[in-house]
N, CA, C and O atoms as a GROMACS GRO file, in nm:
protein
  488
    1MET      N    1  -3.318  -1.534   7.223
    1MET     CA    2  -3.163  -1.529   7.211
    1MET      C    3  -3.282  -1.354   7.283
    1MET      O    4  -3.391  -1.307   7.248
    2LYS      N    5  -3.205  -1.326   7.362
    2LYS     CA    6  -3.200  -1.152   7.414
    2LYS      C    7  -3.159  -1.017   7.301
    2LYS      O    8  -3.221  -0.932   7.239
    3TYR      N    9  -3.042  -1.051   7.315
    3TYR     CA   10  -2.972  -0.987   7.191
    3TYR      C   11  -2.916  -1.002   7.056
    3TYR      O   12  -2.924  -1.095   6.976
    4LYS      N   13  -2.874  -0.920   7.051
    4LYS     CA   14  -2.919  -0.926   6.850
    4LYS      C   15  -2.785  -0.883   6.780
    4LYS      O   16  -2.726  -0.932   6.684
    5ASN      N   17  -2.753  -0.755   6.875
    5ASN     CA   18  -2.605  -0.714   6.794
    5ASN      C   19  -2.545  -0.695   6.916
    5ASN      O   20  -2.612  -0.628   6.995
    6ILE      N   21  -2.406  -0.745   6.966
    6ILE     CA   22  -2.346  -0.725   7.069
    6ILE      C   23  -2.159  -0.650   6.961
    6ILE      O   24  -2.087  -0.667   6.863
    7LEU      N   25  -2.179  -0.570   7.080
    7LEU     CA   26  -2.089  -0.490   7.038
    7LEU      C   27  -1.939  -0.514   7.204
    7LEU      O   28  -1.940  -0.518   7.327
    8GLN      N   29  -1.830  -0.526   7.080
    8GLN     CA   30  -1.708  -0.576   7.228
    8GLN      C   31  -1.595  -0.455   7.261
    8GLN      O   32  -1.515  -0.431   7.170
    9ILE      N   33  -1.587  -0.402   7.345
    9ILE     CA   34  -1.517  -0.287   7.315
    9ILE      C   35  -1.368  -0.327   7.448
    9ILE      O   36  -1.368  -0.310   7.570
   10ASP      N   37  -1.260  -0.383   7.358
   10ASP     CA   38  -1.168  -0.410   7.420
   10ASP      C   39  -1.010  -0.358   7.298
   10ASP      O   40  -1.000  -0.344   7.176
   11ASP      N   41  -0.926  -0.345   7.403
   11ASP     CA   42  -0.829  -0.305   7.289
   11ASP      C   43  -0.706  -0.492   7.259
   11ASP      O   44  -0.631  -0.470   7.164
   12ASP      N   45  -0.698  -0.544   7.279
   12ASP     CA   46  -0.655  -0.675   7.303
   12ASP      C   47  -0.728  -0.792   7.145
   12ASP      O   48  -0.827  -0.866   7.138
   13PHE      N   49  -0.660  -0.769   7.082
   13PHE     CA   50  -0.735  -0.816   6.940
   13PHE      C   51  -0.744  -0.956   6.948
   13PHE      O   52  -0.816  -1.019   6.871
   14ASP      N   53  -0.668  -1.013   7.044
   14ASP     CA   54  -0.667  -1.178   7.047
   14ASP      C   55  -0.805  -1.214   7.188
   14ASP      O   56  -0.872  -1.317   7.184
   15ASP      N   57  -0.814  -1.153   7.253
   15ASP     CA   58  -0.911  -1.102   7.315
   15ASP      C   59  -1.063  -1.156   7.232
   15ASP      O   60  -1.132  -1.256   7.213
   16CYS      N   61  -1.056  -1.023   7.202
   16CYS     CA   62  -1.204  -1.031   7.090
   16CYS      C   63  -1.228  -1.125   6.939
   16CYS      O   64  -1.320  -1.117   6.858
   17GLU      N   65  -1.095  -1.223   6.940
   17GLU     CA   66  -1.150  -1.273   6.856
   17GLU      C   67  -1.182  -1.492   6.924
   17GLU      O   68  -1.234  -1.592   6.876
   18PHE      N   69  -1.101  -1.451   7.070
   18PHE     CA   70  -1.145  -1.580   7.162
   18PHE      C   71  -1.328  -1.555   7.197
   18PHE      O   72  -1.418  -1.638   7.200
   19PHE      N   73  -1.332  -1.381   7.223
   19PHE     CA   74  -1.451  -1.353   7.240
   19PHE      C   75  -1.573  -1.475   7.125
   19PHE      O   76  -1.648  -1.573   7.126
   20GLN      N   77  -1.522  -1.384   7.055
   20GLN     CA   78  -1.597  -1.403   6.872
   20GLN      C   79  -1.603  -1.558   6.889
   20GLN      O   80  -1.703  -1.626   6.866
   21GLN      N   81  -1.488  -1.602   6.932
   21GLN     CA   82  -1.515  -1.766   6.872
   21GLN      C   83  -1.635  -1.821   6.917
   21GLN      O   84  -1.723  -1.881   6.855
   22ALA      N   85  -1.623  -1.785   7.064
   22ALA     CA   86  -1.693  -1.889   7.159
   22ALA      C   87  -1.918  -1.821   7.187
   22ALA      O   88  -2.012  -1.894   7.221
   23LEU      N   89  -1.922  -1.647   7.150
   23LEU     CA   90  -2.048  -1.581   7.119
   23LEU      C   91  -2.067  -1.661   6.940
   23LEU      O   92  -2.175  -1.720   6.931
   24GLU      N   93  -1.979  -1.668   6.808
   24GLU     CA   94  -2.010  -1.772   6.776
   24GLU      C   95  -2.106  -1.985   6.758
   24GLU      O   96  -2.170  -2.063   6.687
   25ALA      N   97  -2.033  -1.958   6.898
   25ALA     CA   98  -2.067  -2.110   6.895
   25ALA      C   99  -2.216  -2.121   7.004
   25ALA      O  100  -2.273  -2.231   7.008
   26VAL      N  101  -2.256  -2.039   7.062
   26VAL     CA  102  -2.339  -2.063   7.095
   26VAL      C  103  -2.530  -1.924   7.095
   26VAL      O  104  -2.631  -1.909   7.163
   27SER      N  105  -2.462  -1.862   6.964
   27SER     CA  106  -2.550  -1.755   6.933
   27SER      C  107  -2.531  -1.689   6.801
   27SER      O  108  -2.426  -1.664   6.743
   28ASN      N  109  -2.686  -1.658   6.758
   28ASN     CA  110  -2.628  -1.612   6.573
   28ASN      C  111  -2.632  -1.493   6.596
   28ASN      O  112  -2.667  -1.436   6.493
   29ALA      N  113  -2.613  -1.416   6.682
   29ALA     CA  114  -2.614  -1.255   6.737
   29ALA      C  115  -2.511  -1.211   6.650
   29ALA      O  116  -2.403  -1.269   6.650
   30VAL      N  117  -2.537  -1.095   6.561
   30VAL     CA  118  -2.390  -0.985   6.505
   30VAL      C  119  -2.344  -0.980   6.625
   30VAL      O  120  -2.404  -0.990   6.731
   31TYR      N  121  -2.144  -0.952   6.585
   31TYR     CA  122  -2.047  -0.919   6.661
   31TYR      C  123  -2.000  -0.807   6.567
   31TYR      O  124  -2.004  -0.800   6.444
   32MET      N  125  -1.934  -0.688   6.698
   32MET     CA  126  -1.854  -0.639   6.622
   32MET      C  127  -1.797  -0.591   6.772
   32MET      O  128  -1.854  -0.580   6.881
   33ALA      N  129  -1.635  -0.566   6.721
   33ALA     CA  130  -1.518  -0.574   6.830
   33ALA      C  131  -1.451  -0.427   6.780
   33ALA      O  132  -1.430  -0.424   6.658
   34MET      N  133  -1.415  -0.310   6.850
   34MET     CA  134  -1.386  -0.194   6.848
   34MET      C  135  -1.259  -0.216   6.975
   34MET      O  136  -1.252  -0.260   7.090
   35HIS      N  137  -1.169  -0.153   6.870
   35HIS     CA  138  -1.047  -0.160   6.958
   35HIS      C  139  -1.003   0.010   7.064
   35HIS      O  140  -0.947   0.031   7.171
   36ASN      N  141  -1.061   0.089   6.970
   36ASN     CA  142  -0.982   0.232   7.083
   36ASN      C  143  -1.144   0.303   7.110
   36ASN      O  144  -1.233   0.360   7.047
   37PRO      N  145  -1.119   0.265   7.222
   37PRO     CA  146  -1.234   0.305   7.365
   37PRO      C  147  -1.271   0.462   7.268
   37PRO      O  148  -1.373   0.451   7.199
   38VAL      N  149  -1.205   0.588   7.260
   38VAL     CA  150  -1.272   0.673   7.215
   38VAL      C  151  -1.326   0.609   7.073
   38VAL      O  152  -1.403   0.512   7.066
   39GLU      N  153  -1.288   0.659   6.996
   39GLU     CA  154  -1.376   0.569   6.816
   39GLU      C  155  -1.484   0.503   6.957
   39GLU      O  156  -1.527   0.594   7.028
   40ALA      N  157  -1.516   0.392   6.992
   40ALA     CA  158  -1.563   0.336   6.994
   40ALA      C  159  -1.768   0.424   7.040
   40ALA      O  160  -1.886   0.410   7.008
   41LEU      N  161  -1.674   0.508   7.133
   41LEU     CA  162  -1.773   0.628   7.238
   41LEU      C  163  -1.878   0.725   7.100
   41LEU      O  164  -1.998   0.750   7.100
   42GLU      N  165  -1.785   0.755   7.013
   42GLU     CA  166  -1.784   0.882   6.875
   42GLU      C  167  -1.843   0.765   6.826
   42GLU      O  168  -1.914   0.744   6.924
   43LYS      N  169  -1.864   0.686   6.760
   43LYS     CA  170  -1.950   0.541   6.716
   43LYS      C  171  -2.129   0.583   6.776
   43LYS      O  172  -2.223   0.646   6.728
   44LEU      N  173  -2.107   0.514   6.892
   44LEU     CA  174  -2.206   0.531   7.012
   44LEU      C  175  -2.262   0.645   7.024
   44LEU      O  176  -2.363   0.649   7.094
   45THR      N  177  -2.223   0.742   6.976
   45THR     CA  178  -2.326   0.891   7.012
   45THR      C  179  -2.408   0.942   6.908
   45THR      O  180  -2.525   0.981   6.905
   46SER      N  181  -2.300   0.929   6.803
   46SER     CA  182  -2.346   0.923   6.684
   46SER      C  183  -2.447   0.863   6.642
   46SER      O  184  -2.537   0.933   6.594
   47LYS      N  185  -2.467   0.703   6.647
   47LYS     CA  186  -2.570   0.632   6.631
   47LYS      C  187  -2.494   0.561   6.510
   47LYS      O  188  -2.571   0.495   6.439
   48GLU      N  189  -2.379   0.560   6.476
   48GLU     CA  190  -2.323   0.489   6.341
   48GLU      C  191  -2.327   0.293   6.418
   48GLU      O  192  -2.304   0.190   6.354
   49ILE      N  193  -2.350   0.300   6.510
   49ILE     CA  194  -2.329   0.130   6.576
   49ILE      C  195  -2.431   0.146   6.674
   49ILE      O  196  -2.446   0.248   6.741
   50GLU      N  197  -2.527   0.003   6.683
   50GLU     CA  198  -2.665   0.041   6.718
   50GLU      C  199  -2.689  -0.063   6.854
   50GLU      O  200  -2.800  -0.076   6.906
   51PRO      N  201  -2.626  -0.100   6.879
   51PRO     CA  202  -2.534  -0.235   7.037
   51PRO      C  203  -2.707  -0.278   7.054
   51PRO      O  204  -2.803  -0.214   7.011
   52ASP      N  205  -2.708  -0.411   7.133
   52ASP     CA  206  -2.852  -0.350   7.215
   52ASP      C  207  -2.702  -0.446   7.369
   52ASP      O  208  -2.758  -0.485   7.471
   53LEU      N  209  -2.633  -0.456   7.367
   53LEU     CA  210  -2.563  -0.501   7.467
   53LEU      C  211  -2.385  -0.467   7.438
   53LEU      O  212  -2.327  -0.482   7.330
   54ILE      N  213  -2.346  -0.436   7.518
   54ILE     CA  214  -2.188  -0.379   7.484
   54ILE      C  215  -2.084  -0.497   7.642
   54ILE      O  216  -2.104  -0.532   7.758
   55PHE      N  217  -1.988  -0.510   7.541
   55PHE     CA  218  -1.897  -0.608   7.656
   55PHE      C  219  -1.808  -0.499   7.672
   55PHE      O  220  -1.793  -0.430   7.571
   56LEU      N  221  -1.742  -0.461   7.782
   56LEU     CA  222  -1.669  -0.356   7.786
   56LEU      C  223  -1.556  -0.385   7.848
   56LEU      O  224  -1.595  -0.381   7.964
   57ASP      N  225  -1.419  -0.417   7.854
   57ASP     CA  226  -1.309  -0.409   7.903
   57ASP      C  227  -1.257  -0.299   7.995
   57ASP      O  228  -1.268  -0.177   7.982
   58ILE      N  229  -1.210  -0.356   8.074
   58ILE     CA  230  -1.123  -0.199   8.166
   58ILE      C  231  -0.966  -0.141   8.147
   58ILE      O  232  -0.916  -0.032   8.116
   59ASN      N  233  -0.916  -0.274   8.184
   59ASN     CA  234  -0.800  -0.259   8.169
   59ASN      C  235  -0.743  -0.169   7.980
   59ASN      O  236  -0.688  -0.200   7.874
   60MET      N  237  -0.770  -0.119   8.008
   60MET     CA  238  -0.766  -0.007   7.806
   60MET      C  239  -0.654   0.126   7.797
   60MET      O  240  -0.657   0.211   7.886
   61PRO      N  241  -0.587   0.135   7.719
   61PRO     CA  242  -0.507   0.284   7.718
   61PRO      C  243  -0.609   0.379   7.632
   61PRO      O  244  -0.696   0.362   7.546
   62MET      N  245  -0.535   0.523   7.722
   62MET     CA  246  -0.641   0.612   7.640
   62MET      C  247  -0.737   0.661   7.698
   62MET      O  248  -0.741   0.784   7.709
   63MET      N  249  -0.853   0.575   7.758
   63MET     CA  250  -0.956   0.619   7.849
   63MET      C  251  -0.990   0.447   7.889
   63MET      O  252  -0.963   0.356   7.811
   64THR      N  253  -1.056   0.424   8.034
   64THR     CA  254  -1.031   0.287   8.055
   64THR      C  255  -1.143   0.264   8.025
   64THR      O  256  -1.208   0.356   7.975
   65GLY      N  257  -1.210   0.121   8.048
   65GLY     CA  258  -1.353   0.081   8.087
   65GLY      C  259  -1.437   0.175   8.137
   65GLY      O  260  -1.540   0.226   8.092
   66LEU      N  261  -1.367   0.191   8.252
   66LEU     CA  262  -1.447   0.244   8.386
   66LEU      C  263  -1.514   0.447   8.345
   66LEU      O  264  -1.603   0.524   8.381
   67GLU      N  265  -1.415   0.442   8.266
   67GLU     CA  266  -1.430   0.599   8.209
   67GLU      C  267  -1.537   0.546   8.047
   67GLU      O  268  -1.656   0.576   8.051
   68VAL      N  269  -1.524   0.529   8.017
   68VAL     CA  270  -1.601   0.445   7.908
   68VAL      C  271  -1.745   0.426   7.959
   68VAL      O  272  -1.840   0.460   7.889
   69LEU      N  273  -1.757   0.389   8.044
   69LEU     CA  274  -1.962   0.330   8.134
   69LEU      C  275  -1.951   0.394   8.131
   69LEU      O  276  -2.005   0.426   8.025
   70ALA      N  277  -1.866   0.570   8.214
   70ALA     CA  278  -1.880   0.695   8.291
   70ALA      C  279  -2.010   0.742   8.211
   70ALA      O  280  -2.130   0.730   8.237
   71GLU      N  281  -1.931   0.811   8.086
   71GLU     CA  282  -1.905   0.798   7.989
   71GLU      C  283  -2.108   0.789   7.936
   71GLU      O  284  -2.207   0.862   7.926
   72ILE      N  285  -2.054   0.614   7.912
   72ILE     CA  286  -2.200   0.596   7.837
   72ILE      C  287  -2.370   0.672   7.941
   72ILE      O  288  -2.469   0.742   7.924
   73LYS      N  289  -2.292   0.586   8.055
   73LYS     CA  290  -2.385   0.646   8.130
   73LYS      C  291  -2.462   0.790   8.152
   73LYS      O  292  -2.577   0.777   8.196
   74LYS      N  293  -2.425   0.907   8.133
   74LYS     CA  294  -2.410   1.057   8.135
   74LYS      C  295  -2.439   1.034   8.012
   74LYS      O  296  -2.374   1.125   7.961
   75THR      N  297  -2.493   0.976   7.917
   75THR     CA  298  -2.466   1.015   7.824
   75THR      C  299  -2.713   1.005   7.733
   75THR      O  300  -2.787   0.916   7.694
   76ASP      N  301  -2.721   1.154   7.749
   76ASP     CA  302  -2.898   1.103   7.682
   76ASP      C  303  -2.937   0.929   7.624
   76ASP      O  304  -3.009   0.841   7.671
   77ILE      N  305  -2.834   0.939   7.480
   77ILE     CA  306  -2.885   0.834   7.385
   77ILE      C  307  -2.875   0.669   7.368
   77ILE      O  308  -2.937   0.569   7.329
   78ILE      N  309  -2.714   0.731   7.441
   78ILE     CA  310  -2.697   0.590   7.462
   78ILE      C  311  -2.741   0.502   7.630
   78ILE      O  312  -2.715   0.381   7.630
   79LYS      N  313  -2.774   0.533   7.700
   79LYS     CA  314  -2.699   0.557   7.888
   79LYS      C  315  -2.824   0.408   7.876
   79LYS      O  316  -2.782   0.311   7.940
   80ASN      N  317  -2.952   0.384   7.812
   80ASN     CA  318  -2.974   0.237   7.798
   80ASN      C  319  -2.876   0.107   7.759
   80ASN      O  320  -2.857   0.038   7.859
   81ILE      N  321  -2.831   0.074   7.679
   81ILE     CA  322  -2.753   0.049   7.611
   81ILE      C  323  -2.747  -0.047   7.799
   81ILE      O  324  -2.763   0.029   7.895
   82PRO      N  325  -2.726  -0.191   7.829
   82PRO     CA  326  -2.713  -0.288   7.944
   82PRO      C  327  -2.581  -0.261   7.892
   82PRO      O  328  -2.580  -0.254   7.769
   83VAL      N  329  -2.416  -0.237   7.976
   83VAL     CA  330  -2.232  -0.272   7.934
   83VAL      C  331  -2.253  -0.383   8.020
   83VAL      O  332  -2.286  -0.352   8.135
   84ILE      N  333  -2.243  -0.511   7.994
   84ILE     CA  334  -2.106  -0.632   8.075
   84ILE      C  335  -1.934  -0.577   8.080
   84ILE      O  336  -1.850  -0.593   7.991
   85LEU      N  337  -1.914  -0.507   8.217
   85LEU     CA  338  -1.751  -0.550   8.189
   85LEU      C  339  -1.730  -0.714   8.213
   85LEU      O  340  -1.767  -0.816   8.271
   86PHE      N  341  -1.603  -0.629   8.086
   86PHE     CA  342  -1.566  -0.807   8.115
   86PHE      C  343  -1.403  -0.784   8.113
   86PHE      O  344  -1.345  -0.709   8.034
   87SER      N  345  -1.342  -0.862   8.215
   87SER     CA  346  -1.272  -0.807   8.209
   87SER      C  347  -1.195  -0.886   8.310
   87SER      O  348  -1.257  -0.965   8.380
   88THR      N  349  -0.967  -0.861   8.336
   88THR     CA  350  -0.912  -0.985   8.403
   88THR      C  351  -0.924  -0.826   8.552
   88THR      O  352  -0.884  -0.856   8.665
   89ALA      N  353  -0.948  -0.764   8.541
   89ALA     CA  354  -0.944  -0.637   8.614
   89ALA      C  355  -1.012  -0.690   8.763
   89ALA      O  356  -1.107  -0.735   8.700
   90LEU      N  357  -1.042  -0.719   8.885
   90LEU     CA  358  -1.068  -0.726   9.022
   90LEU      C  359  -1.213  -0.646   9.028
   90LEU      O  360  -1.229  -0.553   9.108
   91VAL      N  361  -1.354  -0.706   8.907
   91VAL     CA  362  -1.459  -0.580   9.009
   91VAL      C  363  -1.536  -0.661   9.037
   91VAL      O  364  -1.552  -0.761   8.967
   92THR      N  365  -1.604  -0.638   9.152
   92THR     CA  366  -1.707  -0.717   9.210
   92THR      C  367  -1.841  -0.675   9.122
   92THR      O  368  -1.866  -0.572   9.060
   93PRO      N  369  -1.906  -0.782   9.139
   93PRO     CA  370  -2.068  -0.723   8.984
   93PRO      C  371  -2.196  -0.615   9.136
   93PRO      O  372  -2.306  -0.560   9.142
   94LYS      N  373  -2.077  -0.646   9.223
   94LYS     CA  374  -2.181  -0.503   9.310
   94LYS      C  375  -2.146  -0.357   9.222
   94LYS      O  376  -2.223  -0.289   9.154
   95LEU      N  377  -2.007  -0.339   9.249
   95LEU     CA  378  -1.932  -0.277   9.266
   95LEU      C  379  -1.973  -0.198   9.083
   95LEU      O  380  -2.000  -0.087   9.036
   96ALA      N  381  -1.947  -0.379   9.020
   96ALA     CA  382  -1.986  -0.302   8.830
   96ALA      C  383  -2.144  -0.256   8.872
   96ALA      O  384  -2.131  -0.136   8.895
   97LYS      N  385  -2.251  -0.283   8.888
   97LYS     CA  386  -2.379  -0.249   8.922
   97LYS      C  387  -2.348  -0.098   8.926
   97LYS      O  388  -2.340  -0.006   8.846
   98THR      N  389  -2.327  -0.128   9.127
   98THR     CA  390  -2.336   0.077   9.167
   98THR      C  391  -2.244   0.169   9.038
   98THR      O  392  -2.286   0.285   9.043
   99LEU      N  393  -2.121   0.153   8.910
   99LEU     CA  394  -2.092   0.152   8.854
   99LEU      C  395  -2.223   0.203   8.773
   99LEU      O  396  -2.249   0.315   8.729
  100GLY      N  397  -2.278   0.112   8.770
  100GLY     CA  398  -2.426   0.166   8.619
  100GLY      C  399  -2.362   0.006   8.495
  100GLY      O  400  -2.395   0.001   8.376
  101ALA      N  401  -2.304  -0.065   8.540
  101ALA     CA  402  -2.344  -0.194   8.429
  101ALA      C  403  -2.452  -0.286   8.456
  101ALA      O  404  -2.542  -0.314   8.536
  102LYS      N  405  -2.416  -0.307   8.386
  102LYS     CA  406  -2.598  -0.461   8.450
  102LYS      C  407  -2.452  -0.514   8.455
  102LYS      O  408  -2.389  -0.409   8.448
  103ASP      N  409  -2.350  -0.627   8.464
  103ASP     CA  410  -2.303  -0.680   8.547
  103ASP      C  411  -2.158  -0.744   8.561
  103ASP      O  412  -2.080  -0.652   8.585
  104TYR      N  413  -2.112  -0.826   8.557
  104TYR     CA  414  -1.902  -0.820   8.518
  104TYR      C  415  -1.871  -0.978   8.565
  104TYR      O  416  -1.884  -1.048   8.665
  105LEU      N  417  -1.814  -0.988   8.404
  105LEU     CA  418  -1.771  -1.153   8.417
  105LEU      C  419  -1.643  -1.125   8.376
  105LEU      O  420  -1.603  -1.049   8.288
  106SER      N  421  -1.588  -1.193   8.448
  106SER     CA  422  -1.406  -1.196   8.465
  106SER      C  423  -1.391  -1.282   8.352
  106SER      O  424  -1.472  -1.374   8.341
  107LYS      N  425  -1.293  -1.267   8.257
  107LYS     CA  426  -1.280  -1.321   8.137
  107LYS      C  427  -1.199  -1.445   8.167
  107LYS      O  428  -1.079  -1.463   8.187
  108PRO      N  429  -1.272  -1.499   8.165
  108PRO     CA  430  -1.200  -1.715   8.118
  108PRO      C  431  -1.129  -1.737   8.055
  108PRO      O  432  -1.142  -1.699   7.939
  109ASN      N  433  -1.021  -1.805   8.092
  109ASN     CA  434  -0.896  -1.840   8.006
  109ASN      C  435  -0.957  -2.021   7.956
  109ASN      O  436  -0.882  -2.112   7.922
  110ASN      N  437  -1.126  -2.031   7.968
  110ASN     CA  438  -1.118  -2.198   7.895
  110ASN      C  439  -1.158  -2.120   7.781
  110ASN      O  440  -1.113  -2.013   7.741
  111PHE      N  441  -1.264  -2.201   7.730
  111PHE     CA  442  -1.296  -2.112   7.589
  111PHE      C  443  -1.466  -2.225   7.575
  111PHE      O  444  -1.565  -2.203   7.506
  112ASN      N  445  -1.433  -2.373   7.697
  112ASN     CA  446  -1.605  -2.365   7.699
  112ASN      C  447  -1.627  -2.308   7.806
  112ASN      O  448  -1.748  -2.314   7.788
  113GLU      N  449  -1.616  -2.239   7.937
  113GLU     CA  450  -1.686  -2.167   8.071
  113GLU      C  451  -1.701  -2.033   7.932
  113GLU      O  452  -1.803  -1.966   7.948
  114LEU      N  453  -1.649  -2.007   7.854
  114LEU     CA  454  -1.675  -1.848   7.808
  114LEU      C  455  -1.816  -1.878   7.768
  114LEU      O  456  -1.918  -1.829   7.816
  115LYS      N  457  -1.802  -1.986   7.655
  115LYS     CA  458  -1.978  -2.046   7.643
  115LYS      C  459  -2.015  -2.047   7.682
  115LYS      O  460  -2.125  -2.004   7.647
  116ASP      N  461  -1.999  -2.111   7.875
  116ASP     CA  462  -2.177  -2.186   7.991
  116ASP      C  463  -2.172  -2.041   7.988
  116ASP      O  464  -2.293  -2.022   7.995
  117ALA      N  465  -2.102  -1.878   7.980
  117ALA     CA  466  -2.090  -1.716   8.047
  117ALA      C  467  -2.201  -1.700   7.956
  117ALA      O  468  -2.322  -1.708   7.975
  118LEU      N  469  -2.106  -1.667   7.813
  118LEU     CA  470  -2.205  -1.628   7.739
  118LEU      C  471  -2.390  -1.699   7.689
  118LEU      O  472  -2.491  -1.641   7.648
  119ARG      N  473  -2.367  -1.805   7.712
  119ARG     CA  474  -2.535  -1.845   7.670
  119ARG      C  475  -2.613  -1.888   7.757
  119ARG      O  476  -2.708  -1.962   7.729
  120GLU      N  477  -2.571  -1.825   7.941
  120GLU     CA  478  -2.626  -1.757   8.003
  120GLU      C  479  -2.654  -1.611   7.998
  120GLU      O  480  -2.726  -1.584   8.094
  121ILE      N  481  -2.625  -1.495   7.920
  121ILE     CA  482  -2.617  -1.337   7.912
  121ILE      C  483  -2.695  -1.356   7.785
  121ILE      O  484  -2.817  -1.343   7.793
  122ILE      N  485  -2.644  -1.385   7.673
  122ILE     CA  486  -2.742  -1.404   7.500
  122ILE      C  487  -2.877  -1.510   7.546
  122ILE      O  488  -2.960  -1.544   7.461
   0.00000   0.00000   0.00000
């Protein structure tokens, strides 16, 4: 297992629950969800939370995932944490990588598809 501490930043509580259930089915990684991107950035930069991998939604109020990604990548103490854009927004993996993300994963509606994707990543 490459990643032991997973952070998901997503304002959708149902999506986080779905993700957590899939993750628990394929991994024993510690999972944390944060629904407020501004608060998540504050906790990351203060080292209050120290994930090995971040799954980041793009469509969020207050601050988009792309804005969060930009802040992460320009902040020395957290810029090396891998970020996977995880969203229904249409972004190509190439664009995601250009923006500094490790990858892009489209949110699947199918539980088994999500488990398979997570199994490959984690």
